All heavy atoms as an XYZ file, in Angstrom:
914
protein
N      60.111     21.340    -42.760
C      61.376     21.397    -43.444
C      62.498     21.670    -42.412
O      62.393     22.578    -41.597
C      61.341     22.521    -44.492
C      62.683     22.717    -45.167
S      62.772     24.176    -46.216
C      61.933     23.601    -47.640
N      63.582     20.861    -42.453
C      64.647     21.068    -41.490
C      65.426     22.348    -41.763
O      65.486     22.818    -42.901
C      65.553     19.842    -41.669
C      65.243     19.337    -43.019
C      63.838     19.732    -43.326
N      66.014     22.869    -40.680
C      66.846     24.073    -40.840
C      68.059     23.750    -41.691
O      68.587     22.644    -41.611
C      67.336     24.557    -39.473
C      66.282     25.208    -38.665
C      66.779     25.755    -37.368
N      68.189     25.491    -37.031
C      68.751     25.890    -35.946
N      68.055     26.532    -35.041
N      70.004     25.614    -35.677
N      68.551     24.734    -42.457
C      69.793     24.473    -43.186
C      70.972     24.338    -42.222
O      70.986     24.973    -41.168
C      69.945     25.719    -44.078
C      69.043     26.753    -43.510
C      67.980     26.038    -42.717
N      71.906     23.487    -42.575
C      73.070     23.299    -41.718
C      73.941     24.538    -41.707
O      74.156     25.178    -42.729
C      73.926     22.121    -42.219
C      73.374     20.791    -41.884
C      74.361     19.708    -42.241
C      73.857     18.353    -41.771
N      74.816     17.319    -42.042
N      74.429     24.884    -40.520
C      75.295     26.035    -40.350
C      76.702     25.644    -40.789
O      77.206     24.573    -40.433
C      75.284     26.445    -38.884
C      75.924     27.776    -38.599
C      75.691     28.147    -37.148
C      76.208     29.516    -36.872
N      75.999     29.900    -35.486
N      77.349     26.504    -41.542
C      78.732     26.266    -41.971
C      79.647     26.260    -40.769
O      79.545     27.121    -39.894
C      79.159     27.372    -42.935
S      79.533     26.772    -44.547
N      80.550     25.295    -40.721
C      81.493     25.187    -39.618
C      82.800     25.900    -40.014
O      83.296     25.701    -41.099
C      81.808     23.721    -39.307
C      80.654     22.977    -38.665
C      79.760     22.323    -39.708
N      78.548     21.776    -39.146
C      78.241     20.501    -39.179
N      79.055     19.636    -39.758
N      77.128     20.091    -38.641
N      83.340     26.708    -39.121
C      84.581     27.436    -39.413
C      85.770     26.501    -39.159
O      85.889     25.883    -38.128
C      84.696     28.668    -38.507
C      85.909     29.504    -38.833
C      85.970     30.820    -38.066
N      85.698     30.654    -36.630
C      84.715     31.296    -35.998
N      83.919     32.121    -36.615
N      84.538     31.103    -34.698
N      86.629     26.421    -40.155
C      87.848     25.611    -40.079
C      89.045     26.522    -40.180
O      89.125     27.353    -41.095
C      87.859     24.553    -41.218
C      89.197     23.856    -41.303
C      86.721     23.553    -41.020
N      89.955     26.402    -39.237
C      91.109     27.290    -39.187
C      92.309     26.724    -39.955
O      93.115     27.465    -40.465
C      91.501     27.549    -37.731
S      92.721     28.831    -37.510
N      92.416     25.411    -40.026
C      93.595     24.819    -40.642
C      93.212     23.553    -41.424
O      92.637     22.643    -40.854
C      94.612     24.493    -39.544
C      95.944     24.098    -40.067
C      96.927     24.023    -38.926
C      98.335     23.819    -39.476
N      99.320     23.868    -38.433
N      93.560     23.547    -42.701
C      93.291     22.363    -43.530
C      94.323     21.293    -43.219
O      95.453     21.598    -42.812
C      93.361     22.743    -45.020
C      92.264     23.692    -45.439
S      90.608     22.988    -45.284
C      90.601     21.870    -46.674
N      93.948     20.017    -43.410
C      94.919     18.955    -43.141
C      96.101     18.994    -44.109
O      95.948     19.343    -45.272
C      94.111     17.672    -43.362
C      92.869     18.065    -44.083
C      92.673     19.534    -43.872
N      97.299     18.687    -43.598
C      98.496     18.618    -44.451
C      98.381     17.453    -45.410
O      98.762     17.546    -46.565
C      99.754     18.408    -43.606
C     100.182     19.610    -42.868
C     101.500     19.331    -42.195
N     101.720     20.288    -41.143
C     102.729     20.258    -40.298
N     103.605     19.284    -40.402
N     102.846     21.174    -39.380
N      97.924     16.313    -44.903
C      97.743     15.116    -45.712
C      96.256     14.802    -45.751
O      95.590     14.853    -44.722
C      98.503     13.932    -45.113
S     100.253     14.197    -44.979
N      95.771     14.448    -46.910
C      94.348     14.136    -47.029
C      94.065     12.689    -47.367
O      92.901     12.306    -47.483
C      93.725     15.034    -48.099
C      93.726     16.488    -47.697
C      93.075     17.296    -48.771
N      93.159     18.711    -48.447
C      92.238     19.580    -48.745
N      91.171     19.206    -49.376
N      92.403     20.840    -48.426
N      95.099     11.889    -47.523
C      94.902     10.485    -47.881
C      95.851      9.627    -47.055
O      97.041      9.898    -46.996
C      95.182     10.303    -49.383
C      94.842      8.947    -49.912
C      93.363      8.784    -50.160
O      92.536      9.520    -49.651
N      93.007      7.766    -50.899
N      95.312      8.579    -46.432
C      96.098      7.673    -45.636
C      95.768      6.246    -46.050
O      94.595      5.868    -46.080
C      95.783      7.871    -44.145
C      96.060      9.278    -43.667
C      95.081     10.238    -43.752
C      97.309      9.610    -43.174
C      95.335     11.556    -43.341
C      97.579     10.914    -42.756
C      96.591     11.873    -42.848
N      96.801      5.494    -46.368
C      96.617      4.129    -46.865
C      97.482      3.208    -45.999
O      98.635      3.527    -45.713
C      97.040      4.029    -48.333
C      96.207      4.979    -49.174
C      96.926      2.610    -48.857
C      96.667      5.169    -50.600
N      96.942      2.058    -45.594
C      97.726      1.122    -44.763
C      99.026      0.723    -45.478
O      99.072      0.634    -46.705
C      96.802     -0.080    -44.593
C      95.441      0.431    -44.858
C      95.604      1.547    -45.829
N     100.056      0.474    -44.691
C     101.334      0.073    -45.255
C     101.158     -1.186    -46.080
O     100.436     -2.101    -45.695
C     102.350     -0.188    -44.129
C     103.743     -0.371    -44.615
C     104.751     -0.416    -43.474
O     104.373     -0.319    -42.307
N     105.990     -0.546    -43.797
N     101.799     -1.261    -47.190
C     101.651     -2.397    -48.099
C     100.663     -2.075    -49.203
O     100.563     -2.844    -50.170
N      99.949     -0.965    -49.089
C      99.058     -0.511    -50.155
C      97.736     -1.248    -50.269
O      96.922     -0.931    -51.116
N      97.479     -2.266    -49.431
C      96.223     -2.999    -49.508
C      95.270     -2.508    -48.428
O      95.598     -2.603    -47.235
C      96.485     -4.495    -49.334
C      95.240     -5.315    -49.559
C      95.565     -6.814    -49.368
N      94.347     -7.513    -49.040
C      93.868     -7.655    -47.811
N      94.521     -7.163    -46.781
N      92.757     -8.308    -47.580
N      94.153     -1.987    -48.845
C      93.158     -1.503    -47.883
C      91.848     -2.266    -48.050
O      91.479     -2.630    -49.174
C      92.913     -0.008    -48.101
N      91.192     -2.526    -46.948
C      89.899     -3.226    -46.966
C      88.770     -2.209    -46.994
O      87.959     -2.142    -46.074
C      89.757     -4.135    -45.749
C      90.780     -5.256    -45.751
O      91.192     -5.684    -46.857
O      91.162     -5.715    -44.666
N      88.739     -1.383    -48.042
C      87.708     -0.370    -48.159
C      88.234      1.016    -47.819
O      89.378      1.181    -47.430
N      87.366      1.996    -47.999
C      87.774      3.382    -47.757
C      86.786      4.071    -46.834
O      85.596      3.854    -46.873
C      87.838      4.159    -49.070
C      88.302      5.578    -48.867
C      88.536      6.308    -50.179
O      88.449      5.744    -51.235
N      88.853      7.574    -50.069
N      87.314      4.963    -46.009
C      86.538      5.793    -45.105
C      86.773      7.231    -45.517
O      87.909      7.634    -45.755
C      86.975      5.585    -43.656
C      86.711      4.158    -43.223
C      86.274      6.577    -42.715
C      87.362      3.772    -41.928
N      85.702      8.014    -45.553
C      85.836      9.435    -45.887
C      85.460     10.250    -44.661
O      84.335     10.212    -44.177
C      84.931      9.794    -47.060
S      85.121     11.492    -47.567
N      86.456     11.003    -44.150
C      86.226     11.909    -43.035
C      86.082     13.307    -43.623
O      86.838     13.695    -44.515
C      87.422     11.868    -42.075
C      87.315     12.849    -40.932
S      88.765     12.793    -39.833
C      88.410     11.276    -38.954
N      85.117     14.064    -43.139
C      84.918     15.424    -43.647
C      85.948     16.375    -42.998
O      86.509     16.086    -41.966
C      83.512     15.933    -43.394
O      83.284     15.991    -41.991
C      82.455     15.045    -44.060
N      86.147     17.514    -43.636
C      87.109     18.493    -43.129
C      86.668     19.007    -41.756
O      87.513     19.203    -40.871
C      87.289     19.662    -44.133
C      88.172     20.748    -43.571
C      87.885     19.137    -45.449
N      85.379     19.190    -41.528
C      84.916     19.653    -40.221
C      85.105     18.594    -39.155
O      85.382     18.908    -37.994
C      83.474     20.192    -40.267
C      82.487     19.265    -40.909
O      82.841     18.606    -41.905
O      81.335     19.219    -40.445
N      85.006     17.296    -39.513
C      85.314     16.234    -38.556
C      86.807     16.260    -38.206
O      87.177     16.142    -37.026
C      84.937     14.871    -39.135
C      83.445     14.645    -39.222
C      83.059     13.388    -39.979
O      83.820     12.951    -40.875
O      81.991     12.822    -39.677
N      87.641     16.431    -39.214
C      89.083     16.581    -38.972
C      89.364     17.742    -38.014
O      90.170     17.626    -37.095
C      89.810     16.790    -40.308
C      91.192     17.379    -40.154
C      92.282     16.566    -39.851
C      91.390     18.751    -40.293
C      93.550     17.130    -39.690
C      92.648     19.286    -40.139
C      93.734     18.468    -39.836
O      94.977     19.030    -39.666
N      88.677     18.871    -38.213
C      88.898     20.045    -37.397
C      88.554     19.791    -35.927
O      89.263     20.240    -35.025
C      88.104     21.235    -37.921
C      88.315     22.540    -37.166
C      89.670     23.212    -37.410
O      90.580     22.585    -37.953
O      89.807     24.390    -37.039
N      87.494     19.032    -35.650
C      87.168     18.706    -34.241
C      88.257     17.838    -33.618
O      88.625     18.073    -32.465
C      85.797     18.014    -34.080
O      85.815     16.760    -34.759
C      84.676     18.876    -34.569
N      88.796     16.887    -34.365
C      89.877     16.043    -33.860
C      91.126     16.918    -33.607
O      91.781     16.787    -32.581
C      90.215     14.910    -34.847
C      89.035     13.937    -34.982
C      91.494     14.176    -34.458
C      88.735     13.122    -33.729
N      91.430     17.807    -34.539
C      92.585     18.690    -34.398
C      92.457     19.580    -33.158
O      93.376     19.669    -32.356
C      92.738     19.556    -35.648
C      94.011     20.402    -35.668
C      94.070     21.264    -36.901
N      93.207     22.446    -36.789
C      93.530     23.565    -36.134
N      94.697     23.661    -35.530
N      92.687     24.569    -36.110
N      91.303     20.201    -33.009
C      91.102     21.113    -31.889
C      91.043     20.391    -30.546
O      91.691     20.814    -29.583
C      89.831     21.937    -32.088
C      89.859     22.961    -33.247
C      88.470     23.575    -33.438
C      90.901     24.036    -33.006
N      90.284     19.317    -30.480
C      90.050     18.668    -29.177
C      91.163     17.698    -28.789
O      91.659     17.736    -27.666
C      88.685     17.997    -29.157
C      87.568     19.040    -29.218
S      85.909     18.384    -29.458
C      85.777     17.244    -28.132
N      91.565     16.837    -29.703
C      92.550     15.802    -29.347
C      93.990     16.308    -29.500
O      94.853     15.923    -28.731
C      92.346     14.564    -30.186
C      91.078     13.814    -29.825
O      90.579     14.010    -28.697
O      90.577     13.032    -30.658
N      94.246     17.156    -30.487
C      95.620     17.625    -30.702
C      95.934     18.871    -29.875
O      96.989     18.967    -29.252
C      95.852     17.888    -32.188
C      97.240     18.301    -32.517
N      98.312     17.444    -32.388
C      97.745     19.476    -32.960
C      99.419     18.069    -32.737
N      99.106     19.313    -33.074
N      94.991     19.835    -29.855
C      95.243     21.091    -29.151
C      94.664     21.113    -27.727
O      94.928     22.042    -26.978
C      94.678     22.279    -29.939
C      95.361     22.530    -31.290
C      94.684     23.681    -32.004
C      96.835     22.768    -31.137
N      93.859     20.111    -27.381
C      93.339     20.010    -26.021
C      92.156     20.912    -25.698
O      91.908     21.223    -24.539
N      91.421     21.354    -26.702
C      90.245     22.197    -26.481
C      89.139     21.399    -25.823
O      89.019     20.183    -26.047
C      89.698     22.725    -27.816
C      90.392     23.941    -28.359
C      91.749     24.152    -28.225
C      89.653     24.883    -29.034
C      92.356     25.278    -28.741
C      90.267     26.036    -29.574
C      91.607     26.196    -29.415
O      92.211     27.311    -29.921
N      88.319     22.050    -25.044
C      87.081     21.444    -24.534
C      86.048     21.504    -25.656
O      86.253     22.187    -26.669
C      86.529     22.199    -23.329
O      86.142     23.509    -23.754
C      87.562     22.285    -22.198
N      84.930     20.818    -25.473
C      83.871     20.887    -26.479
C      83.350     22.303    -26.609
O      83.040     22.757    -27.712
C      82.736     19.915    -26.141
C      83.132     18.482    -26.375
C      81.962     17.531    -26.205
O      80.836     17.915    -25.940
N      82.228     16.241    -26.362
N      83.225     23.007    -25.499
C      82.774     24.415    -25.529
C      83.708     25.280    -26.355
O      83.295     26.095    -27.174
C      82.646     24.973    -24.110
C      81.424     24.503    -23.349
C      80.115     25.037    -23.921
O      80.095     26.132    -24.497
O      79.118     24.328    -23.784
N      85.017     25.162    -26.084
C      86.001     25.948    -26.819
C      86.006     25.606    -28.307
O      86.100     26.482    -29.169
C      87.404     25.726    -26.241
C      87.578     26.275    -24.835
C      88.857     25.762    -24.160
O      89.300     24.639    -24.461
O      89.378     26.528    -23.334
N      85.891     24.317    -28.603
C      85.847     23.865    -29.989
C      84.599     24.419    -30.689
O      84.692     24.905    -31.809
C      85.829     22.347    -30.022
S      85.843     21.623    -31.691
N      83.466     24.381    -30.020
C      82.225     24.908    -30.607
C      82.357     26.391    -30.890
O      81.964     26.880    -31.958
C      81.050     24.646    -29.639
N      82.937     27.140    -29.957
C      83.123     28.572    -30.159
C      84.042     28.845    -31.339
O      83.773     29.692    -32.164
C      83.679     29.202    -28.863
C      83.716     30.693    -28.878
C      84.042     31.324    -27.521
N      85.058     30.646    -26.702
C      84.787     29.899    -25.639
N      83.546     29.728    -25.224
N      85.763     29.323    -24.959
N      85.129     28.094    -31.431
C      86.072     28.278    -32.525
C      85.418     27.972    -33.883
O      85.654     28.661    -34.860
C      87.303     27.377    -32.321
C      88.271     27.352    -33.496
C      88.897     28.688    -33.796
O      89.061     29.512    -32.907
N      89.221     28.922    -35.048
N      84.607     26.912    -33.928
C      84.001     26.498    -35.208
C      82.713     27.271    -35.508
O      82.192     27.152    -36.612
C      83.759     24.997    -35.183
C      85.040     24.194    -35.158
S      84.746     22.413    -35.157
C      84.186     22.169    -36.831
N      82.196     28.016    -34.541
C      80.990     28.790    -34.783
C      79.721     27.989    -34.797
O      78.772     28.305    -35.506
N      79.675     26.914    -33.982
C      78.486     26.045    -33.896
C      78.188     25.792    -32.421
O      78.944     26.181    -31.543
C      78.696     24.710    -34.661
C      78.870     24.929    -36.152
C      79.885     23.929    -34.098
N      77.094     25.066    -32.165
C      76.737     24.757    -30.781
C      77.565     23.592    -30.246
O      78.123     22.797    -31.020
C      75.244     24.415    -30.696
O      74.994     23.181    -31.333
N      77.599     23.462    -28.920
C      78.311     22.342    -28.312
C      77.703     20.990    -28.699
O      78.429     20.049    -29.021
C      78.389     22.499    -26.795
C      79.379     21.506    -26.174
C      79.067     21.113    -24.756
N      77.683     20.836    -24.488
C      77.056     19.691    -24.777
N      77.700     18.719    -25.377
N      75.802     19.523    -24.494
N      76.362     20.844    -28.719
C      75.822     19.547    -29.158
C      76.185     19.203    -30.606
O      76.399     18.042    -30.935
C      74.294     19.731    -29.016
C      74.159     20.784    -27.960
C      75.308     21.721    -28.162
N      76.309     20.212    -31.462
C      76.741     19.972    -32.832
C      78.170     19.451    -32.849
O      78.492     18.492    -33.545
C      76.631     21.247    -33.686
O      75.260     21.647    -33.741
C      77.165     21.059    -35.095
N      79.048     20.035    -32.051
C      80.427     19.570    -31.942
C      80.456     18.140    -31.437
O      81.244     17.317    -31.947
C      81.273     20.502    -31.058
C      82.581     19.827    -30.604
C      81.588     21.774    -31.788
N      79.630     17.824    -30.469
C      79.583     16.465    -29.914
C      79.287     15.460    -31.026
O      79.958     14.438    -31.154
C      78.540     16.353    -28.806
O      78.878     17.255    -27.762
C      78.450     14.928    -28.246
N      78.296     15.765    -31.857
C      77.927     14.864    -32.964
C      79.043     14.717    -33.988
O      79.346     13.612    -34.447
N      79.652     15.839    -34.353
C      80.759     15.816    -35.329
C      81.928     14.999    -34.773
O      82.506     14.151    -35.468
C      81.213     17.252    -35.658
C      80.123     18.041    -36.326
C      82.453     17.216    -36.562
C      80.410     19.549    -36.411
N      82.245     15.234    -33.513
C      83.375     14.551    -32.874
C      83.155     13.047    -32.776
O      84.041     12.242    -33.053
C      83.590     15.162    -31.487
C      84.789     14.647    -30.730
C      86.066     14.837    -31.195
C      84.617     14.006    -29.500
C      87.164     14.369    -30.477
C      85.694     13.564    -28.777
C      86.980     13.744    -29.262
O      88.056     13.307    -28.553
N      81.945     12.637    -32.377
C      81.632     11.204    -32.280
C      81.750     10.525    -33.639
O      82.281      9.417    -33.730
C      80.244     11.006    -31.681
C      80.205     11.306    -30.193
C      78.811     11.240    -29.586
O      77.824     11.001    -30.341
O      78.692     11.455    -28.385
N      81.269     11.176    -34.671
C      81.374     10.619    -36.024
C      82.843     10.490    -36.441
O      83.253      9.457    -36.981
C      80.623     11.526    -36.996
O      80.795     11.094    -38.320
N      83.641     11.505    -36.154
C      85.071     11.476    -36.514
C      85.797     10.360    -35.762
O      86.630      9.653    -36.343
C      85.701     12.831    -36.205
N      85.493     10.194    -34.475
C      86.156      9.147    -33.692
C      85.790      7.754    -34.198
O      86.640      6.869    -34.242
C      85.773      9.279    -32.209
C      86.195     10.574    -31.527
C      87.558     10.590    -30.908
N      87.864      9.469    -30.061
C      87.980      9.515    -28.752
N      87.775     10.649    -28.091
N      88.300      8.444    -28.064
N      84.536      7.553    -34.585
C      84.131      6.250    -35.151
C      84.910      5.958    -36.425
O      85.367      4.835    -36.653
C      82.622      6.210    -35.427
C      81.782      5.926    -34.209
C      80.329      5.615    -34.568
N      79.700      6.662    -35.333
C      79.130      7.750    -34.814
N      79.117      7.929    -33.519
N      78.540      8.650    -35.589
N      85.079      6.970    -37.263
C      85.813      6.800    -38.519
C      87.282      6.517    -38.253
O      87.886      5.644    -38.916
C      85.633      8.017    -39.411
C      84.221      8.133    -39.929
C      84.013      9.391    -40.735
C      82.555      9.482    -41.195
N      82.317     10.678    -42.028
N      87.890      7.222    -37.302
C      89.290      6.950    -36.969
C      89.467      5.535    -36.435
O      90.425      4.858    -36.769
C      89.777      7.938    -35.927
C      90.208      9.317    -36.422
C      90.589     10.220    -35.261
C      91.350      9.215    -37.406
N      88.535      5.087    -35.610
C      88.619      3.733    -35.057
C      88.538      2.691    -36.172
O      89.309      1.728    -36.196
C      87.520      3.520    -34.029
N      87.612      2.876    -37.111
C      87.486      1.926    -38.220
C      88.742      1.913    -39.065
O      89.217      0.869    -39.513
C      86.268      2.301    -39.083
N      89.322      3.078    -39.300
C      90.572      3.195    -40.054
C      91.677      2.421    -39.377
O      92.396      1.618    -40.006
C      90.934      4.690    -40.181
C      92.359      4.965    -40.576
C      92.829      4.604    -41.811
C      93.215      5.613    -39.688
C      94.166      4.896    -42.168
C      94.521      5.887    -40.019
C      94.995      5.532    -41.272
N      91.845      2.574    -38.071
C      92.923      1.919    -37.323
C      92.688      0.435    -37.131
O      93.617     -0.388    -37.307
C      93.099      2.579    -35.962
C      93.615      4.024    -35.979
C      93.507      4.638    -34.602
C      95.033      4.080    -36.513
N      91.491      0.034    -36.785
C      91.197     -1.344    -36.431
C      90.954     -2.234    -37.650
O      91.421     -3.382    -37.697
C      89.986     -1.407    -35.471
C      89.580     -2.847    -35.198
C      90.318     -0.671    -34.182
N      90.278     -1.712    -38.665
C      89.871     -2.522    -39.796
C      90.848     -2.461    -40.975
O      90.662     -3.143    -41.975
C      88.476     -2.104    -40.264
C      87.427     -2.311    -39.192
C      86.091     -1.685    -39.550
O      85.904     -1.260    -40.707
O      85.231     -1.626    -38.657
N      91.876     -1.625    -40.904
C      92.858     -1.541    -41.977
C      92.300     -0.939    -43.241
O      92.680     -1.315    -44.355
N      91.414      0.012    -43.115
C      90.827      0.683    -44.269
C      91.601      1.952    -44.579
O      92.279      2.483    -43.699
C      89.354      0.971    -44.009
C      88.559     -0.321    -43.789
C      87.226     -0.107    -43.171
N      86.323      0.566    -44.095
C      85.080      0.899    -43.802
N      84.603      0.606    -42.616
N      84.323      1.498    -44.678
N      91.504      2.429    -45.807
C      92.151      3.719    -46.109
C      91.270      4.851    -45.630
O      90.072      4.688    -45.443
C      92.425      3.843    -47.628
O      91.212      3.884    -48.349
N      91.864      6.019    -45.439
C      91.155      7.185    -44.933
C      91.431      8.374    -45.829
O      92.598      8.651    -46.146
C      91.616      7.502    -43.502
C      91.039      8.755    -42.859
C      89.593      8.581    -42.511
C      91.828      9.129    -41.614
N      90.371      9.047    -46.247
C      90.543     10.294    -46.975
C      89.802     11.393    -46.244
O      88.791     11.142    -45.584
C      90.032     10.180    -48.433
O      88.652      9.949    -48.441
N      90.322     12.622    -46.343
C      89.701     13.760    -45.677
C      89.300     14.733    -46.776
O      90.138     15.268    -47.492
C      90.679     14.446    -44.702
C      91.153     13.446    -43.647
C      89.998     15.652    -44.032
C      92.270     13.958    -42.767
N      87.991     14.919    -46.905
C      87.461     15.792    -47.967
C      86.010     16.139    -47.712
O      85.311     15.435    -46.994
C      87.594     15.095    -49.334
C      86.865     13.774    -49.404
C      87.159     12.975    -50.640
O      88.327     12.921    -51.062
O      86.213     12.378    -51.183
N      85.590     17.237    -48.290
C      84.180     17.627    -48.245
C      83.732     18.078    -46.882
O      84.521     18.366    -45.983
N      82.431     18.166    -46.736
C      81.841     18.618    -45.478
C      81.243     20.008    -45.628
O      81.360     20.650    -46.674
N      80.615     20.454    -44.592
C      79.928     21.755    -44.575
C      80.792     22.718    -43.764
O      80.615     22.854    -42.572
C      78.529     21.581    -43.969
C      77.708     22.816    -44.112
O      77.973     23.676    -44.952
N      76.690     22.947    -43.289
N      81.749     23.362    -44.414
C      82.664     24.226    -43.713
C      83.049     25.436    -44.533
O      82.816     25.490    -45.734
C      83.950     23.444    -43.358
C      84.813     23.118    -44.530
C      85.875     23.954    -44.901
C      84.581     21.991    -45.304
C      86.669     23.672    -46.014
C      85.366     21.696    -46.408
C      86.409     22.538    -46.757
O      87.191     22.252    -47.830
N      83.656     26.399    -43.851
C      84.267     27.548    -44.522
C      85.583     27.810    -43.847
O      85.727     27.649    -42.638
C      83.365     28.769    -44.480
C      83.089     29.305    -43.093
C      82.141     30.506    -43.124
N      81.635     30.799    -41.799
C      82.311     31.455    -40.849
N      83.506     31.916    -41.101
N      81.778     31.663    -39.672
N      86.579     28.187    -44.630
C      87.888     28.476    -44.079
C      87.882     29.818    -43.391
O      87.262     30.797    -43.862
C      88.943     28.500    -45.188
C      89.453     27.147    -45.645
C      90.449     27.337    -46.790
C      90.079     26.395    -44.512
N      88.567     29.896    -42.274
C      88.717     31.142    -41.542
C      89.424     32.148    -42.478
O      90.368     31.769    -43.175
C      89.549     30.883    -40.300
S      89.925     32.376    -39.382
N      88.987     33.395    -42.500
C      89.627     34.377    -43.364
C      91.080     34.636    -43.047
O      91.829     35.155    -43.871
C      88.783     35.644    -43.177
C      88.004     35.428    -41.940
C      87.901     33.963    -41.728
N      91.546     34.263    -41.858
C      92.940     34.472    -41.469
C      93.777     33.228    -41.689
O      94.912     33.188    -41.223
C      92.993     34.896    -39.986
C      92.348     36.219    -39.684
S      93.199     37.584    -40.481
C      94.674     37.668    -39.484
N      93.262     32.226    -42.421
C      93.969     30.956    -42.583
C      95.339     31.157    -43.220
O      96.276     30.438    -42.899
C      93.109     29.939    -43.358
C      93.069     30.251    -44.835
C      93.608     28.532    -43.110
N      95.505     32.147    -44.081
C      96.809     32.402    -44.699
C      97.849     32.781    -43.651
O      99.050     32.613    -43.856
C      96.680     33.495    -45.762
N      97.398     33.323    -42.541
C      98.298     33.716    -41.468
C      98.450     32.632    -40.398
O      99.094     32.845    -39.387
C      97.801     35.010    -40.794
C      97.607     36.116    -41.773
N      98.647     36.784    -42.369
C      96.484     36.668    -42.291
C      98.175     37.693    -43.203
N      96.865     37.642    -43.165
N      97.805     31.461    -40.637
C      97.893     30.367    -39.682
C      97.044     30.592    -38.454
O      97.285     29.961    -37.438
N      96.090     31.476    -38.523
C      95.317     31.798    -37.330
C      93.897     32.200    -37.726
O      93.701     32.829    -38.754
C      96.005     32.947    -36.600
S      95.149     33.440    -35.100
N      92.938     31.861    -36.890
C      91.565     32.292    -37.075
C      91.256     33.433    -36.173
O      92.019     33.773    -35.292
N      90.136     34.071    -36.379
C      89.692     35.154    -35.520
C      88.757     34.627    -34.440
O      88.266     33.538    -34.544
C      88.946     36.216    -36.342
C      89.842     36.990    -37.227
C      89.069     38.120    -37.893
C      89.992     38.991    -38.691
N      89.291     40.112    -39.322
N      88.525     35.434    -33.458
C      87.550     35.070    -32.423
C      88.220     34.598    -31.151
O      89.416     34.367    -31.105
N      87.398     34.439    -30.136
C      87.892     34.064    -28.826
C      88.511     32.677    -28.768
O      89.324     32.394    -27.904
N      88.146     31.802    -29.713
C      88.673     30.442    -29.688
C      89.841     30.224    -30.581
O      90.219     29.117    -30.877
N      90.459     31.283    -31.069
C      91.576     31.167    -32.006
C      92.718     30.362    -31.401
O      93.213     30.703    -30.333
C      92.059     32.578    -32.375
S      93.515     32.546    -33.422
N      93.170     29.282    -32.056
C      94.242     28.461    -31.510
C      95.517     29.224    -31.244
O      96.187     29.015    -30.251
C      94.477     27.388    -32.585
C      93.220     27.339    -33.366
C      92.637     28.731    -33.313
N      95.881     30.149    -32.119
C      97.121     30.900    -31.937
C      97.022     31.806    -30.710
O      97.948     31.902    -29.920
C      97.409     31.726    -33.197
C      98.825     32.229    -33.271
C      99.109     32.750    -34.646
C     100.615     32.918    -34.829
N     100.972     33.260    -36.184
N      95.880     32.471    -30.548
C      95.690     33.327    -29.371
C      95.657     32.499    -28.094
O      96.206     32.889    -27.095
C      94.387     34.120    -29.507
C      94.462     35.230    -30.545
C      93.153     35.947    -30.628
C      93.149     36.965    -31.748
N      91.859     37.576    -31.934
N      94.982     31.338    -28.143
C      94.889     30.469    -26.952
C      96.265     29.972    -26.564
O      96.627     29.937    -25.389
C      93.950     29.304    -27.239
N      97.083     29.575    -27.563
C      98.437     29.062    -27.255
C      99.275     30.175    -26.661
O     100.044     29.960    -25.724
C      99.079     28.537    -28.539
N      99.147     31.394    -27.181
C      99.914     32.530    -26.624
C      99.475     32.796    -25.198
O     100.301     33.083    -24.336
C      99.708     33.770    -27.508
N      98.196     32.685    -24.942
C      97.662     32.912    -23.590
C      98.193     31.864    -22.602
O      98.478     32.157    -21.454
C      96.124     32.869    -23.631
C      95.503     33.190    -22.303
N      95.236     32.236    -21.378
C      95.120     34.378    -21.775
C      94.698     32.818    -20.301
N      94.607     34.100    -20.525
N      98.374     30.617    -23.099
C      98.898     29.553    -22.233
C     100.418     29.588    -22.165
O     101.012     28.762    -21.511
C      98.438     28.191    -22.782
C      96.960     27.928    -22.644
C      96.614     26.496    -22.973
N      96.936     26.124    -24.324
C      96.088     26.070    -25.332
N      94.837     26.371    -25.155
N      96.461     25.686    -26.545
N     101.064     30.518    -22.926
C     102.518     30.632    -22.889
C     103.243     29.622    -23.749
O     104.387     29.312    -23.529
N     102.568     29.078    -24.786
C     103.154     28.063    -25.640
C     103.874     28.635    -26.859
O     104.506     27.907    -27.587
C     102.075     27.058    -26.100
C     101.482     26.290    -24.944
C     100.299     25.447    -25.378
O     100.039     25.340    -26.586
O      99.636     24.916    -24.499
N     103.714     29.911    -27.121
C     104.372     30.476    -28.298
C     105.509     31.367    -27.893
O     105.551     31.965    -26.871
C     103.380     31.264    -29.137
C     102.438     30.376    -29.869
C     101.687     31.120    -30.957
O     101.388     32.300    -30.790
O     101.414     30.496    -31.961
């Protein structure tokens, strides 16, 4: 029997959860999970390494690699094939500090930005 999947910690939910090509005509739909969105947010938007992302989400680096690769494939299909994209579901839990815009732990984006002098 496989091990149960570990819940991934998500610090920030997406502002928009539905994206439709201009003109309203989409050639199918792609569903990205919230934890896939979080890897894109942390690594591509905030510039985290895979190690930092894994620490922030509370999972291993190989797990982050798999989540990230899946998210990138979905983003590519959305952009290249003109399909709609929705962000929903997945195996995650919200950081208890999400109301304050910040998560706890060494990989907290707010703490990291302050450390880099961005705030």
